[in-house]
Structure formats: structure tokens, C-alpha cells
TIRO-2110 file (N, C-alpha, C; in Angstrom, 1 decimal):
// TIRO-2110
57.3, -91.6, 185.9, N, 1, A
57.1, -90.6, 186.3, CA, 1, A
55.5, -90.6, 185.9, C, 1, A
55.2, -89.7, 187.3, N, 2, A
54.0, -89.8, 187.2, CA, 2, A
53.4, -88.2, 186.5, C, 2, A
52.2, -88.1, 185.7, N, 3, A
52.6, -87.1, 184.4, CA, 3, A
50.8, -86.5, 185.9, C, 3, A
51.2, -84.8, 185.6, N, 4, A
50.4, -84.0, 186.5, CA, 4, A
50.1, -83.4, 186.3, C, 4, A
48.2, -81.8, 185.8, N, 5, A
48.5, -81.0, 184.8, CA, 5, A
49.1, -80.0, 186.3, C, 5, A
48.9, -78.3, 185.4, N, 6, A
49.6, -77.5, 187.2, CA, 6, A
48.4, -77.4, 188.4, C, 6, A
47.1, -77.6, 188.3, N, 7, A
46.4, -77.5, 189.5, CA, 7, A
46.6, -79.0, 190.1, C, 7, A
46.9, -79.8, 189.4, N, 8, A
47.2, -81.9, 190.4, CA, 8, A
48.6, -81.0, 191.0, C, 8, A
49.1, -80.5, 190.5, N, 9, A
50.6, -80.9, 191.1, CA, 9, A
50.6, -79.8, 192.6, C, 9, A
49.5, -78.1, 192.2, N, 10, A
49.7, -77.5, 193.2, CA, 10, A
49.0, -78.1, 194.7, C, 10, A
47.8, -78.9, 194.6, N, 11, A
47.2, -79.6, 194.8, CA, 11, A
48.2, -79.9, 195.9, C, 11, A
48.6, -81.1, 195.1, N, 12, A
49.6, -82.2, 195.9, CA, 12, A
50.9, -81.1, 197.5, C, 12, A
51.2, -80.4, 196.2, N, 13, A
52.4, -79.7, 197.4, CA, 13, A
51.7, -79.5, 198.2, C, 13, A
50.1, -78.4, 198.4, N, 14, A
49.7, -78.1, 199.1, CA, 14, A
49.1, -79.1, 200.6, C, 14, A
48.9, -80.4, 199.8, N, 15, A
48.0, -81.2, 200.7, CA, 15, A
49.1, -82.4, 201.4, C, 15, A
49.8, -83.3, 200.7, N, 16, A
50.7, -83.7, 201.2, CA, 16, A
52.5, -83.5, 201.3, C, 16, A
52.6, -82.1, 201.4, N, 17, A
53.8, -82.0, 201.4, CA, 17, A
53.4, -80.6, 202.7, C, 17, A
52.7, -80.1, 202.5, N, 18, A
51.8, -79.0, 203.6, CA, 18, A
52.8, -77.7, 203.8, C, 18, A
52.7, -77.1, 202.2, N, 19, A
53.6, -76.1, 201.8, CA, 19, A
52.3, -75.3, 202.1, C, 19, A
52.9, -73.6, 202.9, N, 20, A
52.2, -73.1, 202.8, CA, 20, A
52.2, -71.8, 202.2, C, 20, A
53.9, -71.6, 201.3, N, 21, A
54.2, -70.3, 201.1, CA, 21, A
53.8, -69.9, 199.6, C, 21, A
54.1, -69.3, 198.6, N, 22, A
53.4, -69.1, 197.9, CA, 22, A
53.7, -69.8, 196.4, C, 22, A
52.9, -70.0, 196.0, N, 23, A
53.3, -70.6, 194.6, CA, 23, A
52.3, -69.6, 193.3, C, 23, A
53.6, -70.0, 192.4, N, 24, A
53.1, -69.0, 190.9, CA, 24, A
52.7, -70.2, 190.0, C, 24, A
51.8, -70.0, 189.4, N, 25, A
51.6, -70.5, 188.3, CA, 25, A
51.8, -69.5, 186.8, C, 25, A
52.9, -70.5, 185.4, N, 26, A
52.7, -69.4, 184.7, CA, 26, A
52.2, -70.9, 183.7, C, 26, A
51.2, -70.2, 182.3, N, 27, A
50.9, -70.6, 181.9, CA, 27, A
50.0, -70.1, 180.5, C, 27, A
49.8, -70.6, 179.2, N, 28, A
49.5, -70.1, 178.3, CA, 28, A
48.2, -70.3, 177.5, C, 28, A
47.2, -71.1, 179.0, N, 29, A
45.9, -70.8, 178.3, CA, 29, A
45.0, -69.8, 179.4, C, 29, A
44.8, -69.3, 178.7, N, 30, A
44.1, -67.5, 178.8, CA, 30, A
42.5, -68.5, 179.2, C, 30, A
42.0, -69.8, 179.6, N, 31, A
40.5, -69.9, 179.5, CA, 31, A
40.2, -69.7, 180.9, C, 31, A
39.5, -68.9, 181.6, N, 32, A
39.2, -68.4, 183.2, CA, 32, A
38.0, -69.6, 183.2, C, 32, A
38.0, -70.8, 183.1, N, 33, A
37.6, -72.2, 184.0, CA, 33, A
38.8, -72.5, 184.6, C, 33, A
39.6, -72.7, 183.4, N, 34, A
41.5, -73.1, 183.7, CA, 34, A
42.3, -72.0, 184.3, C, 34, A
42.1, -71.5, 184.7, N, 35, A
42.6, -69.9, 185.6, CA, 35, A
42.2, -69.8, 186.9, C, 35, A
41.4, -70.5, 187.0, N, 36, A
40.2, -70.6, 188.2, CA, 36, A
40.7, -72.0, 189.0, C, 36, A
40.2, -72.5, 187.9, N, 37, A
41.3, -74.1, 188.5, CA, 37, A
42.2, -74.1, 189.4, C, 37, A
43.4, -73.3, 188.9, N, 38, A
44.8, -73.4, 189.3, CA, 38, A
44.7, -72.2, 190.7, C, 38, A
43.7, -71.3, 190.5, N, 39, A
43.9, -70.2, 191.9, CA, 39, A
42.9, -71.1, 193.4, C, 39, A
42.2, -72.1, 192.7, N, 40, A
41.1, -73.4, 193.6, CA, 40, A
42.2, -74.1, 194.4, C, 40, A
42.9, -74.4, 193.4, N, 41, A
43.8, -75.1, 193.9, CA, 41, A
45.2, -74.9, 195.0, C, 41, A
44.6, -73.7, 195.2, N, 42, A
46.1, -73.0, 195.8, CA, 42, A
46.9, -72.1, 194.9, C, 42, A
47.0, -71.7, 194.1, N, 43, A
47.9, -70.6, 193.5, CA, 43, A
47.9, -69.3, 194.0, C, 43, A
48.8, -69.1, 194.8, N, 44, A
48.9, -67.7, 194.8, CA, 44, A
48.1, -66.8, 193.4, C, 44, A
48.5, -66.8, 193.0, N, 45, A
48.4, -65.9, 191.6, CA, 45, A
49.2, -66.7, 190.2, C, 45, A
48.3, -66.3, 189.3, N, 46, A
48.7, -67.3, 188.0, CA, 46, A
49.2, -66.1, 187.1, C, 46, A
50.4, -66.5, 185.9, N, 47, A
50.9, -66.0, 185.1, CA, 47, A
50.4, -66.1, 183.8, C, 47, A
49.8, -65.5, 182.7, N, 48, A
50.0, -65.7, 181.4, CA, 48, A
51.1, -65.7, 180.5, C, 48, A
51.4, -66.1, 179.5, N, 49, A
52.6, -66.5, 179.2, CA, 49, A
52.1, -65.7, 177.2, C, 49, A
52.6, -64.6, 177.4, N, 50, A
54.4, -64.4, 177.6, CA, 50, A
54.3, -63.3, 178.9, C, 50, A
55.0, -63.3, 179.4, N, 51, A
54.9, -62.4, 181.1, CA, 51, A
56.5, -61.6, 180.9, C, 51, A
56.2, -60.8, 181.8, N, 52, A
56.8, -59.4, 181.3, CA, 52, A
57.2, -59.6, 183.3, C, 52, A
58.6, -59.3, 182.8, N, 53, A
59.5, -59.6, 184.0, CA, 53, A
58.5, -58.2, 185.4, C, 53, A
58.2, -57.2, 184.8, N, 54, A
58.1, -56.1, 185.6, CA, 54, A
56.8, -56.7, 186.2, C, 54, A
56.0, -57.1, 185.4, N, 55, A
54.3, -57.8, 186.3, CA, 55, A
54.8, -59.1, 187.2, C, 55, A
55.8, -59.8, 187.0, N, 56, A
56.0, -60.4, 188.1, CA, 56, A
56.8, -60.2, 189.6, C, 56, A
57.8, -59.2, 189.1, N, 57, A
58.0, -58.3, 190.2, CA, 57, A
57.2, -57.5, 191.2, C, 57, A
55.9, -56.6, 190.4, N, 58, A
55.2, -56.0, 191.0, CA, 58, A
54.0, -57.2, 192.3, C, 58, A
54.0, -58.3, 191.4, N, 59, A
53.4, -59.0, 192.4, CA, 59, A
54.2, -59.6, 193.0, C, 59, A
55.2, -60.2, 193.3, N, 60, A
56.0, -60.6, 194.6, CA, 60, A
56.4, -59.9, 195.0, C, 60, A
56.4, -58.3, 195.0, N, 61, A
56.7, -57.3, 195.6, CA, 61, A
55.8, -57.0, 196.7, C, 61, A
54.6, -57.0, 196.1, N, 62, A
53.2, -57.1, 197.2, CA, 62, A
52.9, -58.1, 197.7, C, 62, A
53.3, -58.7, 197.9, N, 63, A
53.3, -60.2, 198.3, CA, 63, A
54.2, -60.0, 199.8, C, 63, A
55.3, -59.7, 198.9, N, 64, A
56.0, -59.6, 199.6, CA, 64, A
55.7, -58.1, 201.3, C, 64, A
54.8, -57.3, 200.7, N, 65, A
54.7, -56.1, 201.4, CA, 65, A
53.8, -56.5, 202.2, C, 65, A
52.8, -57.7, 202.1, N, 66, A
50.6, -58.2, 202.0, CA, 66, A
51.4, -58.6, 203.3, C, 66, A
52.3, -60.1, 203.2, N, 67, A
52.4, -61.6, 204.0, CA, 67, A
53.6, -61.0, 205.4, C, 67, A
54.6, -59.5, 204.9, N, 68, A
55.6, -59.1, 206.0, CA, 68, A
56.4, -59.7, 206.2, C, 68, A
57.0, -60.7, 204.8, N, 69, A
58.4, -61.3, 205.1, CA, 69, A
59.6, -61.1, 205.0, C, 69, A
60.3, -61.5, 205.4, N, 70, A
61.3, -60.9, 205.1, CA, 70, A
61.9, -62.1, 203.6, C, 70, A
61.7, -63.1, 204.5, N, 71, A
62.7, -64.0, 203.7, CA, 71, A
60.9, -64.8, 202.3, C, 71, A
61.2, -64.7, 201.1, N, 72, A
60.3, -65.2, 200.2, CA, 72, A
60.4, -66.4, 199.4, C, 72, A
60.1, -67.8, 200.1, N, 73, A
60.1, -68.7, 198.9, CA, 73, A
58.8, -69.2, 198.4, C, 73, A
59.2, -69.1, 197.6, N, 74, A
57.7, -69.7, 196.2, CA, 74, A
58.2, -70.0, 195.4, C, 74, A
57.5, -71.1, 194.5, N, 75, A
57.9, -72.2, 193.4, CA, 75, A
56.4, -71.4, 192.2, C, 75, A
57.5, -71.9, 191.5, N, 76, A
56.6, -71.3, 190.1, CA, 76, A
56.7, -72.9, 189.1, C, 76, A
55.4, -72.8, 188.8, N, 77, A
55.0, -73.7, 188.3, CA, 77, A
55.0, -73.4, 186.8, C, 77, A
55.3, -74.4, 185.6, N, 78, A
55.6, -74.0, 184.5, CA, 78, A
54.8, -74.8, 184.2, C, 78, A
53.3, -74.4, 183.0, N, 79, A
52.6, -75.6, 182.5, CA, 79, A
52.4, -75.1, 180.6, C, 79, A
53.3, -76.4, 180.2, N, 80, A
53.6, -76.6, 178.9, CA, 80, A
52.0, -77.4, 177.8, C, 80, A
51.7, -76.1, 177.2, N, 81, A
49.9, -76.7, 176.7, CA, 81, A
50.5, -77.3, 175.4, C, 81, A
END
């Protein structure tokens, strides 16, 4: 099994599988460079651990309203440090 970090996984999902939906990344790493790397790779948003349900709900609701979607497909990538 190939091991990759969250940014590599997001890039692969976007490029190889042509996935255009929402991708949320969850990480415990608060380094601004690493967070930007996830966004640059194609993450819709990045949540810092520990995450709060209300925070996730607000962000997802905001994306549904913004995109006008009736169905929401999202992939959550957990990055363990």
C-alpha cells in the first residue's frame, strides 16, 4: 500500500479521478505552510483538530448554499501526525 500525505491524496483524487466535489481535510498540524499546501492541493477547507461539530456544520451549510447543490458529496481526509 502506497503511503501519502493529505496534500498528495487530494492531488491524486483531483487529477487522477477528476473529482470536482468538496474535499475537507482534518489535521492536527497548525503550521500555516502545511495548511496552505492542503488548500493549494485542492482542499475545499481545512479543519484543525480538535474539531467541533458546529464548526463543520456551518462550513458545510455554507458550501451548500454557495454552490446551490441539493446533494452534497464530500470526502473527508484524516491526516494523522
